All heavy atoms as a GROMACS GRO file, in nm:
protein
  619
    1MET      N    1  10.401  10.391   8.195
    1MET     CA    2  10.289  10.309   8.156
    1MET      C    3  10.162  10.391   8.178
    1MET      O    4  10.146  10.456   8.278
    1MET     CB    5  10.287  10.181   8.240
    1MET     CG    6  10.184  10.081   8.195
    1MET     SD    7  10.175   9.928   8.294
    1MET     CE    8  10.341   9.870   8.300
    2SER      N    9  10.067  10.384   8.083
    2SER     CA   10   9.944  10.460   8.097
    2SER      C   11   9.853  10.394   8.201
    2SER      O   12   9.877  10.282   8.245
    2SER     CB   13   9.873  10.469   7.961
    2SER     OG   14   9.829  10.341   7.922
    3ASN      N   15   9.748  10.466   8.236
    3ASN     CA   16   9.660  10.418   8.342
    3ASN      C   17   9.583  10.292   8.305
    3ASN      O   18   9.554  10.211   8.392
    3ASN     CB   19   9.562  10.528   8.382
    3ASN     CG   20   9.612  10.606   8.501
    3ASN    OD1   21   9.709  10.570   8.563
    3ASN    ND2   22   9.543  10.713   8.532
    4GLY      N   23   9.548  10.273   8.178
    4GLY     CA   24   9.471  10.155   8.139
    4GLY      C   25   9.539  10.025   8.174
    4GLY      O   26   9.483   9.942   8.248
    5PRO      N   27   9.660  10.001   8.122
    5PRO     CA   28   9.728   9.875   8.156
    5PRO      C   29   9.761   9.864   8.306
    5PRO      O   30   9.754   9.755   8.363
    5PRO     CB   31   9.857   9.881   8.074
    5PRO     CG   32   9.826   9.971   7.961
    5PRO     CD   33   9.728  10.071   8.015
    6ARG      N   34   9.793   9.976   8.369
    6ARG     CA   35   9.823   9.972   8.513
    6ARG      C   36   9.702   9.926   8.592
    6ARG      O   37   9.713   9.850   8.687
    6ARG     CB   38   9.868  10.110   8.562
    6ARG     CG   39  10.009  10.144   8.521
    6ARG     CD   40  10.053  10.275   8.577
    6ARG     NE   41  10.054  10.266   8.723
    6ARG     CZ   42  10.060  10.369   8.803
    6ARG    NH1   43  10.068  10.491   8.753
    6ARG    NH2   44  10.063  10.354   8.932
    7LYS      N   45   9.584   9.976   8.552
    7LYS     CA   46   9.462   9.935   8.624
    7LYS      C   47   9.432   9.788   8.603
    7LYS      O   48   9.387   9.720   8.695
    7LYS     CB   49   9.344  10.022   8.580
    7LYS     CG   50   9.349  10.161   8.637
    7LYS     CD   51   9.224  10.239   8.604
    7LYS     CE   52   9.230  10.376   8.668
    7LYS     NZ   53   9.106  10.452   8.644
    8LEU      N   54   9.456   9.737   8.482
    8LEU     CA   55   9.433   9.594   8.457
    8LEU      C   56   9.530   9.508   8.537
    8LEU      O   57   9.490   9.406   8.594
    8LEU     CB   58   9.448   9.565   8.308
    8LEU     CG   59   9.335   9.613   8.219
    8LEU    CD1   60   9.368   9.587   8.072
    8LEU    CD2   61   9.204   9.545   8.256
    9ILE      N   62   9.655   9.550   8.542
    9ILE     CA   63   9.754   9.475   8.619
    9ILE      C   64   9.718   9.478   8.768
    9ILE      O   65   9.724   9.376   8.836
    9ILE     CB   66   9.896   9.533   8.596
    9ILE    CG1   67   9.940   9.503   8.452
    9ILE    CG2   68   9.995   9.476   8.696
    9ILE    CD1   69  10.065   9.577   8.410
   10LEU      N   70   9.680   9.595   8.816
   10LEU     CA   71   9.641   9.609   8.957
   10LEU      C   72   9.522   9.520   8.988
   10LEU      O   73   9.521   9.448   9.088
   10LEU     CB   74   9.610   9.754   8.991
   10LEU     CG   75   9.560   9.779   9.133
   10LEU    CD1   76   9.668   9.745   9.234
   10LEU    CD2   77   9.514   9.922   9.149
   11ALA      N   78   9.420   9.522   8.902
   11ALA     CA   79   9.300   9.441   8.925
   11ALA      C   80   9.336   9.292   8.928
   11ALA      O   81   9.289   9.218   9.016
   11ALA     CB   82   9.196   9.470   8.818
   12ALA      N   83   9.417   9.248   8.832
   12ALA     CA   84   9.457   9.107   8.829
   12ALA      C   85   9.535   9.069   8.954
   12ALA      O   86   9.513   8.961   9.012
   12ALA     CB   87   9.540   9.079   8.704
   13CYS      N   88   9.625   9.155   8.997
   13CYS     CA   89   9.704   9.126   9.116
   13CYS      C   90   9.617   9.124   9.242
   13CYS      O   91   9.636   9.039   9.330
   13CYS     CB   92   9.816   9.229   9.132
   13CYS     SG   93   9.947   9.210   9.012
   14LEU      N   94   9.521   9.214   9.251
   14LEU     CA   95   9.434   9.218   9.369
   14LEU      C   96   9.343   9.096   9.375
   14LEU      O   97   9.323   9.039   9.483
   14LEU     CB   98   9.352   9.347   9.370
   14LEU     CG   99   9.431   9.475   9.394
   14LEU    CD1  100   9.340   9.597   9.387
   14LEU    CD2  101   9.503   9.472   9.527
   15VAL      N  102   9.290   9.054   9.261
   15VAL     CA  103   9.205   8.935   9.260
   15VAL      C  104   9.288   8.812   9.298
   15VAL      O  105   9.247   8.731   9.382
   15VAL     CB  106   9.139   8.916   9.121
   15VAL    CG1  107   9.076   8.779   9.110
   15VAL    CG2  108   9.034   9.025   9.098
   16GLY      N  109   9.405   8.800   9.238
   16GLY     CA  110   9.492   8.687   9.270
   16GLY      C  111   9.533   8.685   9.416
   16GLY      O  112   9.533   8.580   9.481
   17THR      N  113   9.566   8.802   9.469
   17THR     CA  114   9.604   8.812   9.610
   17THR      C  115   9.489   8.772   9.700
   17THR      O  116   9.508   8.700   9.798
   17THR     CB  117   9.651   8.954   9.643
   17THR    OG1  118   9.763   8.985   9.562
   17THR    CG2  119   9.686   8.969   9.789
   18GLY      N  120   9.369   8.818   9.668
   18GLY     CA  121   9.252   8.784   9.749
   18GLY      C  122   9.226   8.635   9.752
   18GLY      O  123   9.202   8.577   9.857
   19LEU      N  124   9.232   8.572   9.634
   19LEU     CA  125   9.207   8.428   9.626
   19LEU      C  126   9.315   8.348   9.699
   19LEU      O  127   9.284   8.255   9.773
   19LEU     CB  128   9.200   8.385   9.479
   19LEU     CG  129   9.080   8.436   9.400
   19LEU    CD1  130   9.095   8.402   9.253
   19LEU    CD2  131   8.950   8.380   9.456
   20LEU      N  132   9.440   8.385   9.676
   20LEU     CA  133   9.550   8.313   9.741
   20LEU      C  134   9.546   8.331   9.892
   20LEU      O  135   9.563   8.234   9.968
   20LEU     CB  136   9.684   8.362   9.686
   20LEU     CG  137   9.808   8.296   9.745
   20LEU    CD1  138   9.810   8.147   9.714
   20LEU    CD2  139   9.934   8.363   9.693
   21THR      N  140   9.522   8.452   9.938
   21THR     CA  141   9.518   8.478  10.082
   21THR      C  142   9.405   8.401  10.148
   21THR      O  143   9.422   8.340  10.254
   21THR     CB  144   9.503   8.629  10.110
   21THR    OG1  145   9.609   8.698  10.045
   21THR    CG2  146   9.506   8.658  10.258
   22ARG      N  147   9.289   8.402  10.086
   22ARG     CA  148   9.175   8.330  10.142
   22ARG      C  149   9.203   8.179  10.148
   22ARG      O  150   9.168   8.113  10.245
   22ARG     CB  151   9.050   8.359  10.061
   22ARG     CG  152   8.924   8.314  10.127
   22ARG     CD  153   8.805   8.379  10.057
   22ARG     NE  154   8.682   8.321  10.099
   22ARG     CZ  155   8.611   8.363  10.203
   22ARG    NH1  156   8.654   8.466  10.272
   22ARG    NH2  157   8.498   8.305  10.236
   23TYR      N  158   9.269   8.126  10.046
   23TYR     CA  159   9.306   7.985  10.045
   23TYR      C  160   9.402   7.953  10.160
   23TYR      O  161   9.384   7.854  10.232
   23TYR     CB  162   9.368   7.948   9.910
   23TYR     CG  163   9.425   7.809   9.908
   23TYR    CD1  164   9.342   7.698   9.894
   23TYR    CD2  165   9.562   7.787   9.921
   23TYR    CE1  166   9.395   7.569   9.892
   23TYR    CE2  167   9.614   7.659   9.920
   23TYR     CZ  168   9.530   7.551   9.906
   23TYR     OH  169   9.582   7.424   9.906
   24VAL      N  170   9.503   8.038  10.178
   24VAL     CA  171   9.601   8.016  10.284
   24VAL      C  172   9.535   8.024  10.421
   24VAL      O  173   9.561   7.940  10.509
   24VAL     CB  174   9.718   8.116  10.272
   24VAL    CG1  175   9.807   8.113  10.395
   24VAL    CG2  176   9.798   8.088  10.146
   25VAL      N  177   9.447   8.122  10.440
   25VAL     CA  178   9.379   8.136  10.569
   25VAL      C  179   9.291   8.013  10.595
   25VAL      O  180   9.286   7.962  10.708
   25VAL     CB  181   9.297   8.266  10.574
   25VAL    CG1  182   9.208   8.271  10.698
   25VAL    CG2  183   9.388   8.387  10.571
   26ALA      N  184   9.225   7.961  10.493
   26ALA     CA  185   9.142   7.842  10.509
   26ALA      C  186   9.227   7.720  10.547
   26ALA      O  187   9.188   7.640  10.633
   26ALA     CB  188   9.064   7.814  10.381
   27GLU      N  189   9.344   7.708  10.484
   27GLU     CA  190   9.434   7.597  10.517
   27GLU      C  191   9.485   7.608  10.661
   27GLU      O  192   9.491   7.508  10.733
   27GLU     CB  193   9.552   7.593  10.420
   27GLU     CG  194   9.514   7.550  10.280
   27GLU     CD  195   9.462   7.409  10.273
   27GLU    OE1  196   9.524   7.318  10.334
   27GLU    OE2  197   9.359   7.388  10.207
   28VAL      N  198   9.520   7.727  10.703
   28VAL     CA  199   9.567   7.748  10.841
   28VAL      C  200   9.453   7.718  10.939
   28VAL      O  201   9.475   7.657  11.044
   28VAL     CB  202   9.622   7.891  10.858
   28VAL    CG1  203   9.647   7.923  11.005
   28VAL    CG2  204   9.749   7.910  10.777
   29TRP      N  205   9.333   7.761  10.904
   29TRP     CA  206   9.217   7.734  10.990
   29TRP      C  207   9.198   7.583  11.008
   29TRP      O  208   9.180   7.536  11.120
   29TRP     CB  209   9.092   7.796  10.929
   29TRP     CG  210   8.967   7.772  11.009
   29TRP    CD1  211   8.889   7.660  11.010
   29TRP    CD2  212   8.908   7.862  11.102
   29TRP    NE1  213   8.785   7.674  11.096
   29TRP    CE2  214   8.793   7.798  11.154
   29TRP    CE3  215   8.938   7.990  11.145
   29TRP    CZ2  216   8.709   7.859  11.246
   29TRP    CZ3  217   8.855   8.050  11.237
   29TRP    CH2  218   8.742   7.984  11.288
   30GLU      N  219   9.200   7.510  10.897
   30GLU     CA  220   9.182   7.365  10.904
   30GLU      C  221   9.293   7.297  10.983
   30GLU      O  222   9.268   7.204  11.060
   30GLU     CB  223   9.174   7.305  10.763
   30GLU     CG  224   9.044   7.333  10.694
   30GLU     CD  225   9.033   7.264  10.560
   30GLU    OE1  226   9.086   7.151  10.547
   30GLU    OE2  227   8.972   7.322  10.470
   31GLU      N  228   9.416   7.344  10.965
   31GLU     CA  229   9.531   7.286  11.036
   31GLU      C  230   9.519   7.312  11.186
   31GLU      O  231   9.552   7.226  11.267
   31GLU     CB  232   9.656   7.354  10.981
   31GLU     CG  233   9.782   7.280  10.957
   31GLU     CD  234   9.782   7.132  10.940
   31GLU    OE1  235   9.732   7.081  10.839
   31GLU    OE2  236   9.840   7.067  11.027
   32SER      N  237   9.474   7.431  11.224
   32SER     CA  238   9.472   7.466  11.366
   32SER      C  239   9.347   7.415  11.439
   32SER      O  240   9.354   7.387  11.558
   32SER     CB  241   9.486   7.617  11.384
   32SER     OG  242   9.377   7.684  11.324
   33THR      N  243   9.234   7.405  11.369
   33THR     CA  244   9.110   7.363  11.436
   33THR      C  245   9.071   7.219  11.406
   33THR      O  246   8.991   7.161  11.479
   33THR     CB  247   8.993   7.454  11.397
   33THR    OG1  248   8.965   7.438  11.258
   33THR    CG2  249   9.020   7.599  11.431
   34GLY      N  250   9.122   7.165  11.295
   34GLY     CA  251   9.082   7.031  11.255
   34GLY      C  252   8.948   7.028  11.184
   34GLY      O  253   8.894   6.921  11.157
   35GLU      N  254   8.891   7.145  11.156
   35GLU     CA  255   8.761   7.154  11.090
   35GLU      C  256   8.772   7.248  10.970
   35GLU      O  257   8.859   7.332  10.964
   35GLU     CB  258   8.656   7.210  11.185
   35GLU     CG  259   8.633   7.128  11.309
   35GLU     CD  260   8.537   7.195  11.404
   35GLU    OE1  261   8.488   7.305  11.374
   35GLU    OE2  262   8.512   7.138  11.511
   36ALA      N  263   8.678   7.232  10.878
   36ALA     CA  264   8.672   7.323  10.764
   36ALA      C  265   8.624   7.460  10.812
   36ALA      O  266   8.551   7.469  10.912
   36ALA     CB  267   8.577   7.269  10.658
   37PRO      N  268   8.664   7.568  10.746
   37PRO     CA  269   8.618   7.700  10.786
   37PRO      C  270   8.466   7.712  10.774
   37PRO      O  271   8.408   7.655  10.682
   37PRO     CB  272   8.686   7.795  10.687
   37PRO     CG  273   8.786   7.717  10.616
   37PRO     CD  274   8.753   7.574  10.632
   38PRO      N  275   8.403   7.783  10.865
   38PRO     CA  276   8.257   7.798  10.861
   38PRO      C  277   8.216   7.902  10.758
   38PRO      O  278   8.177   8.014  10.792
   38PRO     CB  279   8.222   7.841  11.003
   38PRO     CG  280   8.343   7.913  11.050
   38PRO     CD  281   8.459   7.844  10.983
   39LYS      N  282   8.222   7.868  10.629
   39LYS     CA  283   8.192   7.965  10.523
   39LYS      C  284   8.044   7.997  10.514
   39LYS      O  285   8.006   8.100  10.463
   39LYS     CB  286   8.245   7.914  10.390
   39LYS     CG  287   8.396   7.904  10.390
   39LYS     CD  288   8.450   7.852  10.261
   39LYS     CE  289   8.601   7.840  10.270
   39LYS     NZ  290   8.659   7.781  10.150
   40ASN      N  291   7.958   7.909  10.565
   40ASN     CA  292   7.815   7.935  10.567
   40ASN      C  293   7.769   7.940  10.713
   40ASN      O  294   7.753   7.837  10.777
   40ASN     CB  295   7.740   7.825  10.491
   40ASN     CG  296   7.591   7.848  10.490
   40ASN    OD1  297   7.541   7.948  10.539
   40ASN    ND2  298   7.518   7.751  10.435
   41PRO      N  299   7.745   8.060  10.767
   41PRO     CA  300   7.708   8.070  10.908
   41PRO      C  301   7.572   8.008  10.939
   41PRO      O  302   7.543   7.980  11.054
   41PRO     CB  303   7.707   8.220  10.936
   41PRO     CG  304   7.702   8.286  10.804
   41PRO     CD  305   7.757   8.190  10.703
   42ALA      N  306   7.490   7.983  10.838
   42ALA     CA  307   7.359   7.923  10.861
   42ALA      C  308   7.364   7.771  10.864
   42ALA      O  309   7.263   7.707  10.893
   42ALA     CB  310   7.262   7.969  10.753
   43ALA      N  311   7.479   7.712  10.836
   43ALA     CA  312   7.492   7.566  10.835
   43ALA      C  313   7.478   7.509  10.975
   43ALA      O  314   7.509   7.575  11.075
   43ALA     CB  315   7.625   7.526  10.774
   44ASP      N  316   7.432   7.385  10.980
   44ASP     CA  317   7.419   7.317  11.109
   44ASP      C  318   7.556   7.302  11.174
   44ASP      O  319   7.653   7.269  11.107
   44ASP     CB  320   7.357   7.179  11.091
   44ASP     CG  321   7.211   7.187  11.049
   44ASP    OD1  322   7.146   7.289  11.079
   44ASP    OD2  323   7.163   7.090  10.987
   45GLY      N  324   7.564   7.323  11.302
   45GLY     CA  325   7.687   7.303  11.376
   45GLY      C  326   7.782   7.422  11.377
   45GLY      O  327   7.890   7.414  11.434
   46VAL      N  328   7.744   7.532  11.315
   46VAL     CA  329   7.829   7.652  11.314
   46VAL      C  330   7.772   7.751  11.415
   46VAL      O  331   7.658   7.794  11.403
   46VAL     CB  332   7.833   7.717  11.173
   46VAL    CG1  333   7.912   7.847  11.178
   46VAL    CG2  334   7.891   7.622  11.072
   47ASP      N  335   7.851   7.781  11.516
   47ASP     CA  336   7.804   7.879  11.614
   47ASP      C  337   7.856   8.018  11.578
   47ASP      O  338   7.944   8.034  11.494
   47ASP     CB  339   7.844   7.839  11.757
   47ASP     CG  340   7.992   7.826  11.775
   47ASP    OD1  341   8.045   7.727  11.726
   47ASP    OD2  342   8.052   7.915  11.839
   48TRP      N  343   7.799   8.118  11.642
   48TRP     CA  344   7.831   8.257  11.609
   48TRP      C  345   7.978   8.288  11.628
   48TRP      O  346   8.037   8.361  11.548
   48TRP     CB  347   7.746   8.352  11.696
   48TRP     CG  348   7.612   8.376  11.637
   48TRP    CD1  349   7.494   8.320  11.675
   48TRP    CD2  350   7.583   8.463  11.528
   48TRP    NE1  351   7.393   8.366  11.595
   48TRP    CE2  352   7.445   8.454  11.504
   48TRP    CE3  353   7.659   8.545  11.447
   48TRP    CZ2  354   7.382   8.526  11.404
   48TRP    CZ3  355   7.596   8.617  11.347
   48TRP    CH2  356   7.459   8.608  11.325
   49SER      N  357   8.039   8.236  11.732
   49SER     CA  358   8.179   8.269  11.757
   49SER      C  359   8.268   8.219  11.644
   49SER      O  360   8.356   8.290  11.597
   49SER     CB  361   8.225   8.214  11.892
   49SER     OG  362   8.218   8.073  11.893
   50GLN      N  363   8.244   8.097  11.596
   50GLN     CA  364   8.322   8.045  11.484
   50GLN      C  365   8.303   8.131  11.359
   50GLN      O  366   8.399   8.163  11.291
   50GLN     CB  367   8.280   7.902  11.451
   50GLN     CG  368   8.328   7.797  11.546
   50GLN     CD  369   8.280   7.660  11.501
   50GLN    OE1  370   8.171   7.645  11.446
   50GLN    NE2  371   8.364   7.560  11.524
   51ALA      N  372   8.178   8.162  11.328
   51ALA     CA  373   8.149   8.241  11.208
   51ALA      C  374   8.214   8.379  11.215
   51ALA      O  375   8.272   8.426  11.117
   51ALA     CB  376   7.998   8.254  11.189
   52LEU      N  377   8.206   8.444  11.331
   52LEU     CA  378   8.264   8.578  11.344
   52LEU      C  379   8.417   8.575  11.341
   52LEU      O  380   8.479   8.662  11.279
   52LEU     CB  381   8.214   8.644  11.472
   52LEU     CG  382   8.066   8.683  11.473
   52LEU    CD1  383   8.025   8.734  11.610
   52LEU    CD2  384   8.036   8.784  11.365
   53ILE      N  385   8.477   8.476  11.404
   53ILE     CA  386   8.624   8.466  11.402
   53ILE      C  387   8.672   8.438  11.260
   53ILE      O  388   8.768   8.499  11.214
   53ILE     CB  389   8.673   8.359  11.501
   53ILE    CG1  390   8.648   8.406  11.644
   53ILE    CG2  391   8.820   8.328  11.479
   53ILE    CD1  392   8.670   8.299  11.749
   54TRP      N  393   8.604   8.348  11.188
   54TRP     CA  394   8.644   8.318  11.050
   54TRP      C  395   8.631   8.442  10.962
   54TRP      O  396   8.722   8.476  10.887
   54TRP     CB  397   8.561   8.204  10.993
   54TRP     CG  398   8.572   8.196  10.844
   54TRP    CD1  399   8.477   8.229  10.754
   54TRP    CD2  400   8.688   8.159  10.769
   54TRP    NE1  401   8.525   8.213  10.627
   54TRP    CE2  402   8.654   8.170  10.633
   54TRP    CE3  403   8.815   8.117  10.802
   54TRP    CZ2  404   8.744   8.141  10.531
   54TRP    CZ3  405   8.905   8.088  10.700
   54TRP    CH2  406   8.869   8.101  10.567
   55THR      N  407   8.518   8.510  10.970
   55THR     CA  408   8.495   8.628  10.886
   55THR      C  409   8.596   8.737  10.916
   55THR      O  410   8.652   8.798  10.824
   55THR     CB  411   8.352   8.681  10.908
   55THR    OG1  412   8.259   8.578  10.875
   55THR    CG2  413   8.325   8.803  10.823
   56THR      N  414   8.622   8.762  11.042
   56THR     CA  415   8.718   8.866  11.080
   56THR      C  416   8.859   8.830  11.034
   56THR      O  417   8.929   8.913  10.976
   56THR     CB  418   8.717   8.885  11.234
   56THR    OG1  419   8.585   8.917  11.275
   56THR    CG2  420   8.811   8.996  11.274
   57THR      N  421   8.899   8.707  11.056
   57THR     CA  422   9.034   8.664  11.018
   57THR      C  423   9.054   8.670  10.867
   57THR      O  424   9.153   8.725  10.818
   57THR     CB  425   9.060   8.521  11.068
   57THR    OG1  426   9.038   8.518  11.209
   57THR    CG2  427   9.200   8.476  11.037
   58ALA      N  428   8.960   8.614  10.791
   58ALA     CA  429   8.973   8.612  10.646
   58ALA      C  430   8.970   8.753  10.588
   58ALA      O  431   9.051   8.788  10.502
   58ALA     CB  432   8.862   8.526  10.585
   59SER      N  433   8.880   8.837  10.637
   59SER     CA  434   8.869   8.974  10.586
   59SER      C  435   8.994   9.055  10.617
   59SER      O  436   9.043   9.131  10.533
   59SER     CB  437   8.747   9.044  10.646
   59SER     OG  438   8.630   8.976  10.611
   60LEU      N  439   9.045   9.041  10.737
   60LEU     CA  440   9.165   9.114  10.776
   60LEU      C  441   9.285   9.070  10.692
   60LEU      O  442   9.362   9.154  10.642
   60LEU     CB  443   9.193   9.092  10.925
   60LEU     CG  444   9.310   9.169  10.986
   60LEU    CD1  445   9.285   9.319  10.976
   60LEU    CD2  446   9.328   9.128  11.130
   61ALA      N  447   9.301   8.940  10.673
   61ALA     CA  448   9.414   8.890  10.594
   61ALA      C  449   9.406   8.936  10.449
   61ALA      O  450   9.506   8.980  10.391
   61ALA     CB  451   9.418   8.737  10.602
   62VAL      N  452   9.288   8.929  10.390
   62VAL     CA  453   9.271   8.973  10.251
   62VAL      C  454   9.295   9.124  10.240
   62VAL      O  455   9.361   9.171  10.147
   62VAL     CB  456   9.132   8.934  10.196
   62VAL    CG1  457   9.104   9.001  10.063
   62VAL    CG2  458   9.122   8.783  10.183
   63GLY      N  459   9.245   9.200  10.334
   63GLY     CA  460   9.266   9.345  10.333
   63GLY      C  461   9.413   9.383  10.344
   63GLY      O  462   9.461   9.471  10.272
   64ILE      N  463   9.485   9.315  10.430
   64ILE     CA  464   9.628   9.341  10.445
   64ILE      C  465   9.702   9.302  10.317
   64ILE      O  466   9.787   9.376  10.268
   64ILE     CB  467   9.685   9.268  10.567
   64ILE    CG1  468   9.633   9.332  10.696
   64ILE    CG2  469   9.838   9.268  10.566
   64ILE    CD1  470   9.664   9.253  10.821
   65GLY      N  471   9.667   9.187  10.262
   65GLY     CA  472   9.731   9.144  10.137
   65GLY      C  473   9.708   9.243  10.024
   65GLY      O  474   9.800   9.276   9.948
   66ARG      N  475   9.586   9.291  10.010
   66ARG     CA  476   9.555   9.388   9.904
   66ARG      C  477   9.630   9.519   9.926
   66ARG      O  478   9.678   9.580   9.831
   66ARG     CB  479   9.406   9.413   9.899
   66ARG     CG  480   9.329   9.294   9.846
   66ARG     CD  481   9.183   9.323   9.841
   66ARG     NE  482   9.162   9.442   9.756
   66ARG     CZ  483   9.049   9.471   9.698
   66ARG    NH1  484   8.947   9.394   9.714
   66ARG    NH2  485   9.038   9.579   9.625
   67THR      N  486   9.642   9.563  10.051
   67THR     CA  487   9.716   9.685  10.080
   67THR      C  488   9.863   9.670  10.044
   67THR      O  489   9.924   9.760   9.986
   67THR     CB  490   9.702   9.722  10.229
   67THR    OG1  491   9.563   9.741  10.257
   67THR    CG2  492   9.778   9.848  10.263
   68VAL      N  493   9.920   9.556  10.076
   68VAL     CA  494  10.061   9.531  10.043
   68VAL      C  495  10.082   9.533   9.892
   68VAL      O  496  10.175   9.596   9.841
   68VAL     CB  497  10.108   9.397  10.104
   68VAL    CG1  498  10.243   9.355  10.049
   68VAL    CG2  499  10.113   9.408  10.256
   69VAL      N  500   9.994   9.466   9.817
   69VAL     CA  501  10.007   9.463   9.671
   69VAL      C  502   9.991   9.603   9.613
   69VAL      O  503  10.068   9.645   9.527
   69VAL     CB  504   9.904   9.366   9.609
   69VAL    CG1  505   9.893   9.385   9.459
   69VAL    CG2  506   9.942   9.224   9.642
   70ARG      N  507   9.892   9.677   9.659
   70ARG     CA  508   9.870   9.813   9.610
   70ARG      C  509   9.993   9.900   9.636
   70ARG      O  510  10.034   9.979   9.552
   70ARG     CB  511   9.748   9.871   9.680
   70ARG     CG  512   9.678   9.977   9.605
   70ARG     CD  513   9.557  10.023   9.683
   70ARG     NE  514   9.439   9.946   9.657
   70ARG     CZ  515   9.356   9.970   9.557
   70ARG    NH1  516   9.381  10.066   9.474
   70ARG    NH2  517   9.248   9.897   9.541
   71HIS      N  518  10.052   9.884   9.752
   71HIS     CA  519  10.170   9.963   9.788
   71HIS      C  520  10.290   9.923   9.702
   71HIS      O  521  10.367  10.007   9.658
   71HIS     CB  522  10.202   9.943   9.936
   71HIS     CG  523  10.292  10.047   9.993
   71HIS    ND1  524  10.427  10.047   9.972
   71HIS    CD2  525  10.266  10.154  10.070
   71HIS    CE1  526  10.481  10.150  10.034
   71HIS    NE2  527  10.384  10.216  10.094
   72MET      N  528  10.305   9.793   9.677
   72MET     CA  529  10.418   9.746   9.598
   72MET      C  530  10.408   9.790   9.452
   72MET      O  531  10.510   9.816   9.388
   72MET     CB  532  10.427   9.593   9.605
   72MET     CG  533  10.474   9.541   9.738
   72MET     SD  534  10.464   9.362   9.753
   72MET     CE  535  10.562   9.308   9.615
   73LEU      N  536  10.286   9.799   9.400
   73LEU     CA  537  10.268   9.835   9.261
   73LEU      C  538  10.268   9.986   9.236
   73LEU      O  539  10.271  10.030   9.122
   73LEU     CB  540  10.139   9.775   9.206
   73LEU     CG  541  10.139   9.623   9.191
   73LEU    CD1  542  10.004   9.575   9.141
   73LEU    CD2  543  10.249   9.579   9.097
   74ALA      N  544  10.264  10.063   9.342
   74ALA     CA  545  10.266  10.208   9.327
   74ALA      C  546  10.405  10.251   9.275
   74ALA      O  547  10.506  10.196   9.313
   74ALA     CB  548  10.236  10.276   9.459
   75ASP      N  549  10.405  10.348   9.189
   75ASP     CA  550  10.534  10.400   9.140
   75ASP      C  551  10.609  10.467   9.253
   75ASP      O  552  10.552  10.528   9.343
   75ASP     CB  553  10.512  10.503   9.030
   75ASP     CG  554  10.486  10.440   8.895
   75ASP    OD1  555  10.516  10.321   8.876
   75ASP    OD2  556  10.436  10.512   8.809
   76SER      N  557  10.739  10.458   9.247
   76SER     CA  558  10.822  10.523   9.349
   76SER      C  559  10.855  10.666   9.310
   76SER      O  560  10.932  10.734   9.377
   76SER     CB  561  10.950  10.443   9.370
   76SER     OG  562  11.023  10.439   9.249
   77ASN      N  563  10.797  10.715   9.200
   77ASN     CA  564  10.824  10.851   9.152
   77ASN      C  565  10.727  10.952   9.210
   77ASN      O  566  10.684  11.043   9.140
   77ASN     CB  567  10.817  10.854   8.999
   77ASN     CG  568  10.919  10.765   8.936
   77ASN    OD1  569  11.024  10.738   8.997
   77ASN    ND2  570  10.893  10.718   8.817
   78ASP      N  571  10.688  10.937   9.334
   78ASP     CA  572  10.598  11.028   9.402
   78ASP      C  573  10.462  11.038   9.333
   78ASP      O  574  10.395  11.139   9.343
   78ASP     CB  575  10.658  11.168   9.417
   78ASP     CG  576  10.775  11.167   9.511
   78ASP    OD1  577  10.778  11.087   9.605
   78ASP    OD2  578  10.865  11.249   9.490
   79ARG      N  579  10.422  10.932   9.264
   79ARG     CA  580  10.291  10.930   9.203
   79ARG      C  581  10.196  10.857   9.295
   79ARG      O  582  10.234  10.767   9.369
   79ARG     CB  583  10.296  10.861   9.068
   79ARG     CG  584  10.369  10.943   8.965
   79ARG     CD  585  10.378  10.875   8.835
   79ARG     NE  586  10.245  10.830   8.788
   79ARG     CZ  587  10.224  10.782   8.669
   79ARG    NH1  588  10.321  10.772   8.583
   79ARG    NH2  589  10.105  10.743   8.633
   80GLU      N  590  10.070  10.894   9.289
   80GLU     CA  591   9.970  10.828   9.368
   80GLU      C  592   9.946  10.688   9.313
   80GLU      O  593   9.951  10.667   9.192
   80GLU     CB  594   9.838  10.907   9.362
   80GLU     CG  595   9.844  11.041   9.434
   80GLU     CD  596   9.861  11.024   9.583
   80GLU    OE1  597   9.796  10.936   9.641
   80GLU    OE2  598   9.941  11.098   9.641
   81PRO      N  599   9.918  10.590   9.400
   81PRO     CA  600   9.888  10.457   9.349
   81PRO      C  601   9.757  10.458   9.273
   81PRO      O  602   9.670  10.541   9.299
   81PRO     CB  603   9.877  10.372   9.475
   81PRO     CG  604   9.863  10.466   9.588
   81PRO     CD  605   9.920  10.598   9.543
   82VAL      N  606   9.742  10.368   9.180
   82VAL     CA  607   9.620  10.356   9.102
   82VAL      C  608   9.511  10.300   9.192
   82VAL      O  609   9.531  10.205   9.265
   82VAL     CB  610   9.641  10.262   8.981
   82VAL    CG1  611   9.512  10.245   8.903
   82VAL    CG2  612   9.750  10.314   8.894
   83THR      N  613   9.393  10.362   9.189
   83THR     CA  614   9.281  10.313   9.271
   83THR      C  615   9.169  10.265   9.184
   83THR      O  616   9.157  10.297   9.071
   83THR     CB  617   9.228  10.423   9.363
   83THR    OG1  618   9.192  10.536   9.286
   83THR    CG2  619   9.332  10.460   9.465
   0.00000   0.00000   0.00000
C-alpha cells in the first residue's frame, strides 16, 4: 500500500482511538469519583489537584492508545511505521 492511503488510515485510527479512549477515561472517572471530569479547570468547584489528575490521566491514556495503534498498523516487514 502506498503512503497516501496508509497515512489516511493511520490518521483515522488515531483520531478514533483518541476519542474512544477519552470517553472511556471520562466514564471511569465518573464511576470512581461520582463526579463529571473537571474538563474546565477554571470552573467553580474544581481544585488544582482534580484538574491535574484528570489531565495527566486522560493524556497518558490517549498517548498509550495512540502508541498501541501506531505499533499495530506498522508493517511487520521491517518497515518504519508511518508518522
